N, C-alpha and C positions, 0 to 999 in steps of 0.2 A: 371389419377392422376393429370393432369394439372387443370381439372375442379374441383376436390377436393380441390386442393390448392387455386384456386379462392374463395372457400367457407371458407376455414380455416383461410387465411390470414387476413380478417378483424376481425375475432374473435380473432385472436393474437393481432391485433392492439387495439381492445377494452380492452383487459387485460393489454397491455403496457401502454395505456392511462389512466388507473385507477391507475397504479403504478407510473406514472411520474410525478404527482403533477403539478406544474406550467409550466412545459413543455409539458403538454397534447396537447395542440394545435398543436406544431411542430410535436409530435410523430404521432398524428392523420393525420396531412397533409402527412407526409412521407408515412404512410401505404397507404393512399388512392392514391397517386400517384404510389407506388409500384403496387397496385392493377390495376390501370389503364395500366401501362406498361405490366403486366402479361396478362392482357385482350387483349391487341394488339398483344402480342405474341401468343395467343391462337388463334386470328383471322387468323394471318399469318399461323399457323399451319393447321387450318381448311381450308384455301383457296388452300394451297398446297396438302392436303389430307384430304378429309372430313372424311374418316374412319380411321384416326389415332387413335391407341389404347390409347395414352396418353390423349385423350379427353373424355374418358369414364371411369368411375369406377362403377363396379357391384359386390357388396359383400353382401352375405346374412346376415342381421343382425337379423332376427328372422324367422327360419324355421317354427315355429308353427304357426305365423301369415302370412306366406307367403309373407313377406315384405323383400326387399333388399335396401341397400344404393346404388341406382341406379341414377347416375348423368351423363349427357352427353350433347352435344350440337349439334345442326344442325344450319342452317341459321337463323332460327326464334329466337332460343334462344340465338345465339351468338349476334345478334343485341341487344337484350335485356341486356346481359352481358356488351356489350359496352356502352350502354346507362348508366347502373349504374356505371360503371367504369369512364365514362367521367364526369358525373354530380356531384358525390360525392366530388372530390377535390374542384370543385368550391364552394360547399356548405360549406365545412369545412373551405376553405380560407376566404370566405366571412364573416364567423363568429369571425375572428381574433380581430376584433374591438369591438365585443359585449361583454358587462359586465356580462357573464353568471357565476352566483354563482356556486360553485361546478363544475367548468368547465371541470375537467377530468371526471367526471360522464356524463356530456353533450357529450362530444367527444366519450366517450365509447358507449353510445347508439347509436349515428350515425352510427358508425362502425359495431355494432352489427346488426342493421337494414340493412346495407349494405350486410352483410354475409347472412342473411335470405333472401334478396331479390335475390340474385345470386342463392341461394337454390332453391327458388320458380321457377326461370326461366330455371334451369338446372335438376329438379327432373323428373326422368322416372319411379316413383313408386308412386302410389295413396296416400299411408300412408305418405311416405316422403314429397310429396308435400303438404298434409295437415298440417304436423308438420311445415315446413318451413313458410307456409301461416300464421299460428298462431304465430310462433316466430316473424315475421315482425311486427305484431300488437303491442307487448309488448313494444319494445323501443319507438316507436312514442307515445305510450299511456303516457310513463313516461315523455317524452319530452314535450308533450302538457300540462300535469298535473303539472309539477314542474315549467316549464319556460313559461307557457302560461299567458294570460292576465287576466283581470278581469272576474269573472265567469267561471273561467277554470274548475272547479270541475264539475258543471253542464253540460257544452258543452262537455267536455272530456267523461263524463259518457255516454252522448247520442252517441257520436262517437263509444265508446267501446260497447255498447249494440247493436247498429246498425250491426257493422261488425261481433261481435260475433254471433249473431243471424243467419246473412247470412252463416256464416262458418258452423253452425250446419246443416242447409239444405243440404249444401255440402257434410258434413260427412255422413249424412244418406245416400245420393246418392251413395257414395263411397262404403259404407258397402253393400248397396244392389247389386251393381255391382260386389263386391268381392265375394259374394255367388255364383253368376252366373257365375264368371269366373273360378270357381274350387278352392276356397280360395287362391287367389293370387292377389297382388295388381300391378302387372306388367302392365305398360300402354297398351302394345299391346294386352294382354289378356283381359284388361278392355275394350279396343276398340272392340275387337271380342264380348265380352259378350253384350256390348250395342248395337251393330248392330244386334245381335240375338233376341233382345225383341221385344214384340208386340207393337203395336202403342200407346196404353194407358201408357204403362210402360215407353216407350221412352218420352212421354209427361211429366210423372211425374218427371224423371230424369233431363229432359230439364229445367224444371222450378226450380228445386231445385238448380242446378248449375247456371242458369242465374240469379236468385235472389242473390246468393252470389257474382257473378261477377258484377252484375247490382249496388249493393251497393257499391262495392270498386271503381267503375269507377268515379262518380256515374251517374246512368240513372234515369229520372223521372219515378215513383214517389219515388224513393228510394234515393234522393239526399239532403233531409232536413238536414242531419247531417253536409254537407259540407261547405256551406258559413261560419257559425258561427265558424266551426273548422279552416277552412283556416284563418280567420281573427283574431282569438283568439290566435293561436299557435305562437311561436316564429317564425320568419321569415324562419329561416334555416328548422325548423321542417314543414312549409308550402312548402318549395322547395322539401322536400324529398316526402312528400304528393303528390304534384301536378306532380313534375318532373318524379318521379319513382314508387311511391307506387300505384298510379291509374292504371299504365300500367299492374299491376297484373291481374286486371279484364279483359282488352282487350286482354292481352296474353292468359288468361284462356279460352275465347272464342274459339280461334283457336287451341290451344293445347290440350284442354280437351272436350269442350262441343260439338263443331260441329262435329269433327271425332268419337265421342263417340255414339251419338245418332242422326244420320242423318235424320232419319224418323221423330223424334221429331222436328228438326230444319224445315224440310219441312212443317210440320203441323202448327208450332207455330211461325216460324221465322217471318211472317208478323207482328205478334203482337209486338214482340221484336223490330223490326225495327221501327215500328210505334211508340213505346215508345221513342226510340233513337231520331227520328225525332222531336217528342214533345219536347224533351230535347233542341234541337238545337233552335227551336222557342221561347219557354218558357224562357229559361236561357238568350237568346240574349235580348228579350224585357226587362227582369228585369235588366240586365246589363246596357241597355240604361238609365234606370230609377235611377241607383246609382250615389250618389254624393261622395262615398268614393272610392278612387282609387283601394285600396286593395280588397274590396268587389266586385268591378267591375270585376277585374281579375278573382277573384273565380268563379263567374257566367260565364265569358267568357270560363273558363276551362271546365265547364260542357257542354256548347254548342260545344266547339271543340272536346270533347271526344263523345259527342252524334253522330257527324258525323263519327269518326273513327268507332264506334260500328255499326252504320248502314251500312257503307260499308263492314265492315268485315262479317256482317251476311247475305250479299248477297251470300257469298261463291263462288266468281268467282274470277279469278286470278287478275284482275284489282282492285277489292275492297279490296281484302286481302293485296295486294302489296301496295296500297295506304295507308292502315292502318298501315303497318309496317314503311313506310317511315314517315307516319305523327306521329307516337308514338315517333320516334326519334326528329322529328322537334318540336313538342308540348313540349318535356321535355326541350330542349334547350331554346325555347322561353319563357316558363312559369317561369323558374328559372331566366332568364334575367329579366323578367318583375316584379317578386317579389323583386329582388335585387334592381331594380331601385326604386320601391315603399319603400323599406327599407330605401334608400339614402334620399328620400325625407322626409320621417317620422323622420329620425334622425336629419336632418338639421331644419325642420320646425316644428316638434313637431305634425304634423297632415298629414294625406293623403287625407283631404277633398279637393276636386278639386276647389271648388267655391271660396275658400279664397286664391288661389294661383294664380299665373299669372306672365308672363314676365321673367321666370327662363333663357330662352335662351339668354337674354341680358346680364346676369351675369355669366352664366355657358354654354358657346357654346359647349364645348366638351361633356359635359353631354347630352344636347339636341341633338347633332348630333348621339351619339350612342343610345340613347333612341329611336330616330326615326328609326334607323336600325332595333332594336329589335321589335318595334311596326309594321313596314312593313312586317317583317317575320311573325308576328301573324296574319295579315290580308291577308296573302298569295299573295303578290304582285309578279307577274313574276320576276325570278332572285333571289328569296330569297327561304329559306328552306320551307316555308309554302306552296308553289305553287305546287310542283310536287305530293305531297302526296294528297292534296285537289282536284287536277284534276283527279288523279287516283280514289280516292273515289267516286267522283261525276260521274265518267264514269262508275264505278261498279254499282252505284245506278240506273244510267239510264238505264243499261242493265237489271236490275231487274224490275224497275217500273218508269215510266216517271214522275209521280206526287210526288214520294218519292225523286226523285232528285231535283224536282223543290223546294220543301220545304227544303231539305237538303241544297241547295244552298244559302238559306237565311243566312246561317252562315257567308257566305263571305260579304254579303251586310250589315247585321246588325254588324258584327264585324268591318267593316270600319267605321261605324257611330259611335259607342261608343268609339272606340279606338282613331280615329282621333279628335272626340270632346273633349275627355280628354286630349290629347296632347295640342289641342289648348287652353284649359283653363288653364292649368298648365305651359306650355313653352312659348306661345306666348302672345301678348298684352303688356300692360304697366307693368313695375315692380312695385310692391307695397311695402308699408313699411314693410310687413312680409318677402317678397322675395328678397329684396334689398341685404341682407346679405348672400344669398345662395352662397356658395363657389362652385367651380368647382371641378372636379374629384380628388381624391388624387392618388397616385401612386398604392396602394393596389386595389382601386376600378377599376383603369384601367386594372389591371391584371386579373379582373374577366370579365368585359364588353367588351375589346377589342377581346379576344379569342372567346367569345360567338358570337360576330358581324362577325367574319371571319368565324366561322362554319356556320353562317346563310347565308351568300353570297356564300361560297364555296358549300354547300349542293345545294343551288338553281340553281348555275350555272352547277354543275356536280354531279347529284344524281346516276349515273350509279353505282359506287361501292356498295352502298346500295341495289339497285335493283338486281345486280348481286349475292349479298351475300344471299338474301332471295329467290329469284325466284326458284331454284331448289327445296327446301324445301316446298314452297309453292305449287308448282305443285305436289310433291310426296304426300303431305297432301291430295289435291283433288283427286289424283289417287287412293289413299288408301281408301278414302270414296266410290269411285265409285265401287271398287272392294270388298267392305265390309271387307278389312283387313283380307280376308280369308287365305292369303299366310302367315301372320304374326305369 
């Protein structure tokens, strides 16, 4: 029942936001804070008793279809629920100063998307997972279409077509597995059915799922929708996309793809890892060439998620654990970076790095917090980016030396484009444009200071995250090894 409440509460918040008129931002913030508190309560309940019945709901909603409203949490999904609950209040609070027309609709969309995301991360039924997967797309599509920048109709249409097409591949695979599982969408029945397929069947299922997840992450060559969408969407929409929504793809790899068709992973995983590593190098090199800070962050996100996907696809404990830690770290860092970009854009009217400079001289507090977020993004030791990237590269090294070498380029290239961007904007002489740059407001500090605290705290002491996910990761790997025969 507790997990169900985590899904229902944001939906209720969306309705309340629609009805609250000019108080919609406060109502939305209250519901997101309540959701975070409930997520923390669920985390404590899980850590005390992982088999607590309150954490699971399993009610048949279609006997004919063999589908149930089955939601539950383990360590893997609990981390994703915490990520969603943690970032959404920052996103809503950061929007307080933005002049969104029809703001009650905007906040309702954010809350509806949060509910659908929690559903994706907790669904234990294939059809339910697909329903929530599609529901998460609808609010962000409206956010981008209504409040996006110039050319938003074309850009949003491309984003919608890409993601919908990938979803249809996944649906086809789910229906095929459903027929092999005895007309049920139960996740463990689908696991057993997938494990029982022949090699070529597992290969087809593998690519059907992988394409859907690769588009969402995104991974080369399925990434072309991302830079334009991230740049054109309202900044809070970009935060939702980059901080949380892309994690649907990486989560799908370990919850659905790899345990369902392990032979398909064994046969085709090398190609998938190669594509992820290509994403790292390709996106990093394009990020280096960018002049616009926001677009640079968009490409850097492709590189970082490429490393997460590559490490997870190795299917060893270090790779998956590193991916789990890095999903949380990347979400925190990228929300901080896009918020910093928004501050610069609102004050300067541009995010072109070459026309800025010397901001540190007039806004030292902003420059300091920006530097902390940047160092987390480049995985400096004692920041949140370091433990995850270390484990990911360790997992890649166990899999293939050269994959680890090229995967490690994300650290080097990341330092190049991030530090160069900081140098151009923050250091040097203040010019006529940046002379009037004001330092952080109180509301902006309420966003950036907690993010910086999280970056440092996770870097110094990542043990609670690793302790949360490790038992579930090992159980997942053991389940694949045994073919889920006992499930």
